[in-house]
VOMAR-812241 format. One record per atom (N, C-alpha, C): atom name; x, y, z. Coordinates in Angstrom, 2 decimals. Each point is the difference from the previous one (the first is absolute). Layout:
# residues N
atome,px,py,pz
CA,X,Y,Z
...
//
This chain:
# residues 224
atome,px,py,pz
N,39.02,95.38,-71.65
CA,-0.26,-1.43,0.20
C,1.28,-0.77,0.28
N,1.03,0.27,-0.80
CA,1.27,-0.67,0.19
C,0.62,0.35,1.34
N,-0.17,1.28,0.40
CA,0.54,0.43,1.29
C,-0.72,-0.68,1.15
N,-1.31,-0.18,-0.13
CA,-0.76,-0.68,1.05
C,0.41,-1.46,0.13
N,0.21,-0.65,-1.14
CA,0.46,-1.39,0.03
C,1.38,-0.11,0.62
N,0.86,0.96,-0.31
CA,1.36,-0.01,0.57
C,-0.04,0.18,1.50
N,-0.84,0.93,0.48
CA,-0.11,0.22,1.44
C,-0.60,-1.23,0.69
N,-1.01,-0.61,-0.63
CA,-0.60,-1.20,0.58
C,1.02,-1.14,0.08
N,0.81,-0.16,-1.03
CA,1.04,-1.03,0.01
C,1.02,0.26,1.10
N,0.36,1.28,0.17
CA,0.96,0.35,1.06
C,-0.56,-0.28,1.38
N,-1.29,0.31,0.20
CA,-0.62,-0.27,1.30
C,-0.07,-1.50,0.28
N,-0.34,-0.79,-1.00
CA,-0.05,-1.45,0.20
C,1.39,-0.57,0.26
N,0.99,0.54,-0.69
CA,1.37,-0.45,0.24
C,0.42,0.31,1.43
N,-0.43,1.17,0.49
CA,0.28,0.36,1.40
C,-0.62,-1.00,0.96
N,-1.24,-0.42,-0.27
CA,-0.67,-0.97,0.87
C,0.76,-1.32,0.03
N,0.44,-0.47,-1.17
CA,0.73,-1.26,-0.05
C,1.36,0.11,0.71
N,0.67,1.15,-0.15
CA,1.29,0.17,0.67
C,-0.16,0.04,1.50
N,-1.02,0.69,0.49
CA,-0.24,0.05,1.44
C,-0.31,-1.39,0.56
N,-0.80,-0.77,-0.74
CA,-0.33,-1.34,0.45
C,1.23,-0.91,-0.01
N,0.85,0.18,-1.00
CA,1.20,-0.83,-0.09
C,1.00,0.35,1.10
N,0.06,1.27,0.38
CA,0.89,0.38,1.09
C,-0.51,-0.48,1.35
N,-1.31,-0.17,0.12
CA,-0.60,-0.49,1.25
C,-0.52,-1.42,-0.23
N,0.89,-0.86,-0.38
CA,-0.41,-1.36,-0.36
C,-0.58,-0.78,1.17
N,0.26,0.47,1.22
CA,-0.56,-0.70,1.15
C,-1.53,0.02,-0.02
N,-0.58,1.08,-0.58
CA,-1.46,0.07,-0.07
C,-0.54,-1.06,-0.95
N,0.61,-0.13,-1.18
CA,-0.42,-1.01,-0.97
C,0.25,-1.40,0.54
N,1.15,-0.21,0.61
CA,0.29,-1.30,0.59
C,-0.99,-0.33,1.12
N,-0.39,1.02,0.76
CA,-0.99,-0.23,1.06
C,-1.35,-0.42,-0.55
N,-0.42,0.60,-1.12
CA,-1.28,-0.38,-0.62
C,0.05,-1.42,-0.54
N,1.13,-0.36,-0.63
CA,0.15,-1.36,-0.50
C,0.02,-1.00,1.14
N,0.68,0.35,1.08
CA,0.05,-0.88,1.17
C,-1.38,-0.16,0.62
N,-0.76,1.09,0.04
CA,-1.36,-0.07,0.55
C,-0.87,-0.94,-0.83
N,0.08,0.13,-1.32
CA,-0.83,-0.84,-0.87
C,0.39,-1.46,0.11
N,1.31,-0.30,-0.09
CA,0.45,-1.39,0.10
C,-0.32,-0.57,1.38
N,0.19,0.81,1.04
CA,-0.32,-0.46,1.34
C,-1.47,-0.31,0.19
N,-0.87,0.84,-0.58
CA,-1.44,-0.24,0.10
C,-0.39,-1.28,-0.73
N,0.60,-0.23,-1.17
CA,-0.28,-1.24,-0.75
C,0.48,-1.21,0.80
N,1.15,0.11,0.62
CA,0.54,-1.12,0.77
C,-0.87,-0.30,1.22
N,-0.52,1.05,0.64
CA,-0.90,-0.21,1.14
C,-1.27,-0.69,-0.45
N,-0.54,0.40,-1.16
CA,-1.19,-0.68,-0.53
C,0.30,-1.46,-0.29
N,1.19,-0.26,-0.53
CA,0.39,-1.38,-0.28
C,0.07,-0.84,1.28
N,0.58,0.57,1.04
CA,0.09,-0.72,1.27
C,-1.38,-0.20,0.62
N,-0.87,0.97,-0.17
CA,-1.33,-0.09,0.62
C,-0.86,-1.06,-0.65
N,0.12,-0.19,-1.32
CA,-0.87,-0.93,-0.71
C,0.72,-1.26,-0.45
N,1.24,-0.16,0.37
CA,0.75,-1.17,-0.45
C,-0.51,-1.28,0.66
N,-0.42,0.12,1.27
CA,-0.43,-1.20,0.73
C,-1.27,-0.60,-0.62
N,-0.91,0.87,-0.42
CA,-1.26,-0.47,-0.58
C,-0.25,0.77,-1.28
N,0.50,-0.52,-1.10
CA,-0.09,0.72,-1.28
C,-1.44,0.16,-0.48
N,-0.88,-0.88,0.46
CA,-1.38,0.09,-0.44
C,-0.69,1.27,0.45
N,0.55,0.66,1.05
CA,-0.61,1.23,0.47
C,0.23,1.17,-0.94
N,1.06,-0.07,-0.80
CA,0.31,1.12,-0.89
C,-0.80,-0.15,-1.30
N,-1.25,0.40,0.07
CA,-0.87,-0.03,-1.18
C,0.40,1.13,-0.95
N,-0.42,-0.08,-1.27
CA,0.34,1.08,-0.94
C,-0.43,1.38,0.47
N,-1.16,0.09,0.67
CA,-0.45,1.32,0.48
C,0.95,0.53,1.06
N,0.41,-0.85,0.93
CA,0.94,0.42,1.03
C,1.35,0.35,-0.62
N,0.42,-0.79,-0.98
CA,1.26,0.27,-0.71
C,-0.02,1.39,-0.63
N,-1.09,0.30,-0.68
CA,-0.12,1.29,-0.68
C,-0.07,1.16,0.99
N,-0.78,-0.16,1.07
CA,-0.16,1.07,0.98
C,1.30,0.29,0.72
N,0.72,-1.03,0.39
CA,1.28,0.20,0.68
C,0.99,0.74,-0.89
N,0.03,-0.35,-1.26
CA,0.94,0.66,-0.91
C,-0.29,1.49,-0.12
N,-1.27,0.36,-0.15
CA,-0.32,1.42,-0.16
C,0.20,0.77,1.30
N,-0.19,-0.64,1.14
CA,0.30,0.66,1.27
C,1.50,0.29,0.11
N,0.81,-0.99,-0.36
CA,1.46,0.21,0.03
C,0.39,1.11,-0.95
N,-0.58,0.00,-1.21
CA,0.34,1.02,-0.99
C,-0.45,1.39,0.45
N,-1.15,0.08,0.66
CA,-0.52,1.29,0.46
C,0.93,0.61,1.05
N,0.40,-0.78,1.00
CA,0.87,0.53,1.04
C,1.39,0.30,-0.55
N,0.44,-0.76,-0.98
CA,1.27,0.32,-0.65
C,-0.09,1.33,-0.72
N,-1.13,0.25,-0.68
CA,-0.19,1.27,-0.70
C,-0.03,1.17,0.97
N,-0.66,-0.16,1.13
CA,-0.06,1.09,0.98
C,1.40,0.31,0.53
N,0.76,-1.04,0.32
CA,1.36,0.22,0.50
C,0.91,0.62,-1.06
N,-0.24,-0.35,-1.27
CA,0.88,0.49,-1.07
C,-0.32,1.43,-0.41
N,-1.29,0.38,0.03
CA,-0.41,1.29,-0.57
C,-0.23,1.06,1.06
N,-0.18,-0.41,1.25
CA,-0.29,0.98,1.07
C,1.08,1.04,0.14
N,1.22,-0.34,-0.37
CA,1.13,0.93,0.18
C,0.19,0.93,-1.18
N,-0.90,-0.01,-0.97
CA,0.20,0.77,-1.23
C,0.23,1.49,0.28
N,-0.87,0.59,0.82
CA,0.13,1.42,0.33
C,0.42,0.22,1.44
N,-0.23,-1.00,0.86
CA,0.32,0.17,1.41
C,1.49,0.21,0.20
N,0.82,-0.68,-0.82
CA,1.44,0.09,0.17
C,0.59,1.27,-0.62
N,-0.81,0.75,-0.75
CA,0.48,1.23,-0.63
C,-0.02,1.14,1.02
N,1.10,0.67,0.15
CA,0.07,1.14,0.91
C,-0.56,1.24,-0.66
N,-0.35,0.98,0.85
CA,-0.63,1.21,-0.52
C,0.93,0.75,-0.94
N,1.29,0.05,0.33
CA,0.95,0.70,-0.85
C,0.12,-0.65,-1.36
N,-0.01,-1.33,-0.05
CA,0.08,-0.70,-1.28
C,-1.26,0.21,-0.81
N,-1.16,0.02,0.64
CA,-1.24,0.24,-0.71
C,-0.02,1.40,-0.60
N,0.51,0.98,0.74
CA,0.08,1.36,-0.53
C,0.94,0.06,-1.20
N,1.06,-0.76,0.04
CA,0.94,-0.05,-1.13
C,-0.67,-0.62,-1.22
N,-0.76,-1.07,0.20
CA,-0.74,-0.61,-1.11
C,-1.00,0.98,-0.59
N,-0.58,0.83,0.87
CA,-1.02,0.95,-0.44
C,0.57,1.01,-1.00
N,1.28,0.31,0.15
CA,0.64,0.96,-0.92
C,0.45,-0.65,-1.30
N,0.03,-1.32,-0.05
CA,0.54,-0.70,-1.17
C,-1.07,-0.55,-0.93
N,-1.07,-0.53,0.56
CA,-0.99,-0.72,-0.82
C,-1.40,0.34,0.47
N,-0.97,-0.33,-0.84
CA,-1.39,0.24,0.36
C,-0.47,-1.09,0.95
N,-1.01,0.29,0.81
CA,-0.51,-1.02,0.93
C,-0.58,-1.22,-0.71
N,-0.56,0.20,-1.20
CA,-0.52,-1.15,-0.76
C,1.11,-0.98,-0.35
N,1.15,0.53,-0.40
CA,1.13,-0.86,-0.33
C,0.52,-0.73,1.22
N,-0.01,0.66,1.14
CA,0.49,-0.63,1.23
C,-0.90,-1.15,0.42
N,-1.32,0.22,0.02
CA,-0.89,-1.08,0.42
C,-0.02,-1.11,-1.04
N,0.10,0.34,-1.29
CA,0.01,-1.02,-1.03
C,1.27,-0.84,0.06
N,1.13,0.64,0.26
CA,1.25,-0.76,0.11
C,-0.03,-0.96,1.17
N,-0.58,0.42,1.13
CA,-0.08,-0.88,1.16
C,-0.98,-1.15,-0.26
N,-1.11,0.28,-0.67
CA,-0.95,-1.07,-0.32
C,0.62,-1.01,-0.95
N,0.71,0.48,-1.02
CA,0.64,-0.92,-0.94
C,1.08,-0.83,0.68
N,0.78,0.63,0.86
CA,1.04,-0.75,0.71
C,-0.62,-1.04,0.93
N,-1.02,0.41,0.77
CA,-0.64,-0.94,0.92
C,-0.71,-1.12,-0.75
N,-0.53,0.30,-1.20
CA,-0.62,-1.04,-0.81
C,1.04,-1.02,-0.44
N,1.15,0.48,-0.46
CA,1.07,-0.92,-0.39
C,0.46,-0.84,1.19
N,0.13,0.64,1.16
CA,0.41,-0.73,1.20
C,-1.04,-1.05,0.38
N,-1.27,0.35,-0.07
CA,-1.05,-0.94,0.35
C,-0.09,-1.14,-0.99
N,0.24,0.27,-1.27
CA,-0.01,-1.08,-0.99
C,1.10,-1.02,0.30
N,1.18,0.48,0.34
CA,1.10,-0.90,0.34
C,-0.36,-0.82,1.24
N,-0.51,0.66,1.03
CA,-0.34,-0.70,1.24
C,-1.17,-0.97,-0.23
N,-0.98,0.39,-0.83
CA,-1.16,-0.86,-0.22
C,0.39,-1.27,-0.75
N,0.76,0.14,-1.08
CA,0.38,-1.18,-0.78
C,0.99,-0.88,0.77
N,0.91,0.64,0.72
CA,0.94,-0.79,0.82
C,-0.74,-0.71,1.13
N,-0.93,0.72,0.64
CA,-0.78,-0.62,1.07
C,-0.87,-1.14,-0.50
N,-0.60,0.17,-1.17
CA,-0.82,-1.07,-0.56
C,0.85,-1.23,-0.33
N,1.19,0.24,-0.53
CA,0.89,-1.13,-0.33
C,0.39,-0.78,1.25
N,0.41,0.73,1.04
CA,0.41,-0.67,1.24
C,-1.20,-0.68,0.66
N,-1.13,0.68,0.01
CA,-1.21,-0.54,0.64
C,-0.47,-1.26,-0.70
N,-0.02,0.03,-1.34
CA,-0.44,-1.18,-0.76
C,1.00,-1.14,0.12
N,1.28,0.32,0.09
CA,1.03,-1.04,0.12
C,-0.07,-0.69,1.37
N,-0.26,0.75,1.05
CA,0.00,-0.56,1.35
C,-1.33,-0.68,0.32
N,-1.10,0.65,-0.36
CA,-1.33,-0.50,0.41
C,-0.78,-0.62,-1.16
N,0.62,-0.17,-1.15
CA,-0.70,-0.57,-1.14
C,-0.74,1.07,-0.78
N,-0.39,-0.34,-1.22
CA,-0.67,0.95,-0.87
C,-1.33,-0.59,-0.47
N,-1.10,0.35,0.68
CA,-1.31,-0.53,-0.41
C,-0.69,0.84,-1.07
N,0.68,1.01,-0.56
CA,-0.62,0.90,-0.97
C,-0.18,-0.72,-1.33
N,-1.22,0.02,-0.52
CA,-0.29,-0.62,-1.29
C,0.23,0.94,-1.18
N,-0.26,1.27,0.20
CA,0.19,1.00,-1.07
C,1.11,0.95,0.45
N,1.24,-0.39,-0.25
CA,1.15,0.79,0.46
C,0.08,1.36,-0.68
N,-0.21,0.13,-1.33
CA,0.06,1.34,-0.62
C,-0.98,0.99,0.62
N,-1.22,-0.44,0.30
CA,-0.96,0.90,0.63
C,0.44,0.37,1.40
N,0.59,-0.94,0.70
CA,0.48,0.29,1.36
C,1.15,1.01,-0.06
N,0.89,-0.13,-0.97
CA,1.10,0.94,-0.14
C,-0.52,1.38,-0.40
N,-1.06,0.05,-0.83
CA,-0.62,1.28,-0.33
C,-0.57,0.65,1.25
N,-0.59,-0.80,0.87
CA,-0.51,0.52,1.26
C,1.12,0.57,0.86
N,1.15,-0.65,-0.02
CA,1.15,0.52,0.76
C,0.44,1.35,-0.56
N,0.00,0.15,-1.32
CA,0.39,1.27,-0.61
C,-0.97,1.10,0.40
N,-1.31,-0.28,-0.10
CA,-1.01,0.99,0.38
C,0.09,0.33,1.49
N,0.26,-1.01,0.81
CA,0.14,0.23,1.43
C,1.23,0.85,0.32
N,1.10,-0.26,-0.69
CA,1.22,0.80,0.23
C,-0.23,1.45,-0.37
N,-0.68,0.26,-1.12
CA,-0.29,1.38,-0.40
C,-0.94,0.67,1.01
N,-1.03,-0.72,0.43
CA,-0.95,0.56,0.96
C,0.62,0.27,1.34
N,0.78,-0.94,0.53
CA,0.66,0.20,1.29
C,0.99,1.17,-0.08
N,0.77,0.05,-1.08
CA,1.03,1.04,-0.12
C,-0.63,1.39,-0.09
N,-1.01,0.16,-0.86
CA,-0.61,1.32,-0.17
C,-0.76,0.44,1.25
N,-0.76,-0.91,0.61
CA,-0.79,0.36,1.18
C,0.89,0.33,1.19
N,0.95,-0.88,0.30
CA,0.83,0.20,1.17
C,0.99,1.16,-0.17
N,0.41,0.29,-1.24
CA,0.87,1.15,-0.22
C,-0.73,1.29,0.30
N,-1.24,0.12,-0.46
CA,-0.79,1.20,0.29
C,-0.27,0.12,1.50
N,-0.35,-1.10,0.64
CA,-0.25,0.02,1.45
C,1.28,0.36,0.76
N,1.14,-0.49,-0.47
CA,1.26,0.34,0.64
C,0.29,1.50,-0.10
N,-0.32,0.59,-1.16
CA,0.19,1.43,-0.15
C,-0.89,0.80,0.94
N,-1.24,-0.46,0.19
CA,-0.90,0.68,0.94
C,0.47,-0.17,1.43
N,0.41,-1.23,0.36
CA,0.40,-0.28,1.38
C,1.29,0.72,0.37
N,0.86,0.27,-0.98
CA,1.28,0.65,0.31
C,-0.18,1.42,0.52
N,-1.17,0.60,-0.24
CA,-0.26,1.36,0.48
C,-0.50,0.03,1.43
N,-0.26,-1.16,0.59
CA,-0.51,-0.06,1.36
C,1.13,-0.22,0.99
N,-0.32,0.17,1.29
CA,1.00,-0.19,1.03
C,0.28,-1.47,0.27
N,-1.00,-0.84,-0.19
CA,0.16,-1.43,0.22
C,-0.33,-0.73,-1.30
N,0.94,-0.04,-0.94
CA,-0.31,-0.54,-1.33
C,-0.30,-1.49,0.00
N,0.63,-0.78,0.89
CA,-0.22,-1.44,0.00
C,-1.45,-0.34,0.32
N,-0.55,0.66,1.03
CA,-1.40,-0.26,0.37
C,-0.95,0.47,-1.09
N,0.25,1.18,-0.54
CA,-0.88,0.53,-1.04
C,0.07,-0.85,-1.26
N,1.18,-0.54,-0.28
CA,0.15,-0.88,-1.17
C,-0.89,-1.21,0.13
N,-0.04,-0.61,1.19
CA,-0.83,-1.18,0.21
C,-1.48,0.33,-0.09
N,-0.39,1.14,0.55
CA,-1.41,0.38,0.02
C,-0.51,0.34,-1.41
N,0.78,0.75,-0.76
CA,-0.44,0.44,-1.32
C,0.07,-1.10,-1.05
N,0.97,-0.91,0.14
CA,0.18,-1.02,-1.03
C,-1.08,-1.07,0.05
N,-0.60,-0.24,1.17
CA,-0.98,-1.09,0.11
C,-1.21,0.19,-0.90
N,-0.71,1.15,0.02
CA,-1.18,0.12,-0.88
C,0.36,0.07,-1.48
N,1.24,0.35,-0.34
CA,0.40,0.06,-1.40
C,0.37,-1.38,-0.52
N,0.71,-0.77,0.82
CA,0.51,-1.29,-0.43
C,-1.07,-1.09,0.06
N,-0.93,0.10,0.95
CA,-0.97,-1.09,0.22
C,-0.82,-0.34,-1.24
N,-0.66,0.95,-0.69
CA,-0.77,-0.41,-1.21
C,0.88,-0.56,-1.09
N,1.22,0.54,-0.15
CA,0.93,-0.53,-0.99
C,0.40,-1.44,0.34
N,0.26,-0.24,1.27
CA,0.40,-1.35,0.43
C,-1.12,-1.01,-0.20
N,-1.24,0.41,0.26
CA,-1.13,-0.91,-0.18
C,-0.16,-0.40,-1.46
N,0.16,0.95,-0.92
CA,-0.08,-0.31,-1.41
C,1.14,-0.90,-0.45
N,1.20,0.26,0.50
CA,1.15,-0.83,-0.35
C,-0.16,-1.42,0.51
N,-0.55,-0.15,1.19
CA,-0.26,-1.33,0.54
C,-1.00,-0.76,-0.86
N,-1.01,0.71,-0.49
CA,-1.02,-0.67,-0.81
C,0.56,-0.44,-1.35
N,0.77,0.88,-0.65
CA,0.58,-0.36,-1.31
C,1.01,-1.13,0.16
N,0.85,0.09,1.02
CA,1.00,-1.06,0.21
C,-0.67,-1.32,0.37
N,-1.13,0.05,0.69
CA,-0.74,-1.24,0.30
C,-0.54,-0.61,-1.28
N,-0.49,0.82,-0.93
CA,-0.45,-0.54,-1.29
C,1.15,-0.64,-0.77
N,1.19,0.63,0.05
CA,1.18,-0.59,-0.65
C,0.41,-1.28,0.70
N,-0.17,-0.04,1.30
CA,0.35,-1.19,0.77
C,-0.89,-1.17,-0.40
N,-1.28,0.27,-0.20
CA,-0.95,-1.06,-0.36
C,0.00,-0.32,-1.49
N,0.68,0.80,-0.80
CA,0.05,-0.25,-1.43
C,-1.29,0.32,-0.72
N,-0.78,0.97,0.52
CA,-1.25,0.38,-0.65
C,0.26,0.72,-1.31
N,-1.01,0.08,-0.84
CA,0.13,0.71,-1.26
C,0.34,1.47,0.28
N,0.90,0.55,-0.80
CA,0.49,1.35,0.27
C,-1.08,1.07,-0.15
N,-1.04,-0.30,-0.76
CA,-1.08,0.98,-0.15
C,-0.71,0.27,1.32
N,0.07,-0.96,0.95
CA,-0.62,0.19,1.32
C,0.69,1.12,0.76
N,1.27,0.20,-0.25
CA,0.80,0.96,0.78
C,0.10,1.37,-0.63
N,-0.60,0.21,-1.17
CA,0.18,1.28,-0.69
C,-0.56,1.16,0.81
N,-1.14,-0.19,0.65
CA,-0.60,1.11,0.76
C,0.89,0.40,1.18
N,0.55,-1.01,0.71
CA,0.88,0.30,1.13
C,1.29,0.66,-0.47
N,0.54,-0.49,-1.14
CA,1.21,0.62,-0.55
C,-0.28,1.45,-0.39
N,-1.18,0.24,-0.59
CA,-0.36,1.37,-0.33
C,-0.11,0.89,1.23
N,-0.54,-0.56,1.09
CA,-0.09,0.76,1.25
C,1.37,0.33,0.55
N,0.93,-0.97,-0.04
CA,1.37,0.24,0.48
C,0.67,1.07,-0.86
N,-0.17,-0.08,-1.33
CA,0.56,1.02,-0.87
C,-0.59,1.37,0.28
N,-1.29,0.05,0.30
CA,-0.64,1.27,0.32
C,0.54,0.59,1.30
N,0.20,-0.86,1.00
CA,0.57,0.47,1.28
C,1.41,0.54,-0.22
N,0.81,-0.74,-0.76
CA,1.36,0.46,-0.29
C,-0.02,1.34,-0.74
N,-0.89,0.13,-0.98
CA,-0.08,1.26,-0.78
C,-0.45,1.15,0.88
N,-0.96,-0.24,0.89
CA,-0.49,1.06,0.89
C,1.10,0.47,0.95
N,0.74,-0.95,0.57
CA,1.08,0.37,0.94
C,1.10,0.77,-0.72
N,0.35,-0.45,-1.21
CA,1.03,0.71,-0.76
C,-0.45,1.41,-0.37
N,-1.26,0.14,-0.38
CA,-0.52,1.33,-0.34
C,-0.03,0.92,1.22
N,-0.44,-0.54,1.13
CA,-0.01,0.80,1.23
C,1.41,0.40,0.41
N,0.94,-0.90,-0.17
CA,1.39,0.33,0.33
C,0.52,1.13,-0.87
N,-0.33,-0.06,-1.29
CA,0.45,1.02,-0.95
C,-0.63,1.36,0.31
N,-1.28,0.00,0.41
CA,-0.72,1.25,0.21
C,0.20,0.59,1.39
N,0.07,-0.85,1.02
CA,0.00,0.49,1.38
C,1.39,0.18,0.59
N,0.99,-0.75,-0.51
CA,1.31,0.08,0.62
C,0.63,1.39,-0.10
N,-0.20,0.78,-1.08
CA,0.57,1.36,-0.01
C,-0.45,0.86,1.18
N,-1.28,-0.09,0.41
CA,-0.47,0.77,1.16
C,0.65,-0.50,1.28
N,0.16,-1.32,0.11
CA,0.66,-0.57,1.17
C,1.47,0.39,0.03
N,0.63,0.03,-1.14
CA,1.44,0.32,-0.08
C,0.27,1.46,0.40
N,-0.91,0.91,-0.41
CA,0.22,1.41,0.34
C,-0.18,0.28,1.48
N,-0.76,-0.85,0.69
CA,-0.22,0.22,1.42
C,1.24,-0.30,0.83
//
């Protein structure tokens, strides 16, 4: 158990070091998010009445979704075959996929909270139940990270990973995104939290299913 934890910590440290050495990727994601928020501000600044709470919420989740795809799509695509073979001799495939999911979750949490802060500062904050909205961001970050990490691992085995990533991620992300939009809309309207328990349970179930599938199926994908 202690050895597994040590290997998992080493793998996560490797992910953070690689990201820090390639800071242009992180800076590019931050620039994309801030630029998208600024474009929304310019688009709705002339007539603020057009930016209803529903439009505000939908725009934010669209920005966050495309940020997640840009941030996580490179998880396995950037790994060369020789490096993957080297990882295969050092750690189990479960530890490798778990370390990437944990790292991408941490990255998505930072991007989600930073994006929400910038978005609310520039376009106003119509959210009535902020704690519930932040909980939705946490669940969304976990769901996006786990789903897109697994899809990235599958797409990396194909000849055209970018196209396959887009095709495979759509049916996985769509039901999760619909549930997140519904819960965040309830938080936006300030409804009683008991109204959102079923949707939150569905999001948790989707996250648990994706994590379980990643744990069970990735070893077969890794050996191929």
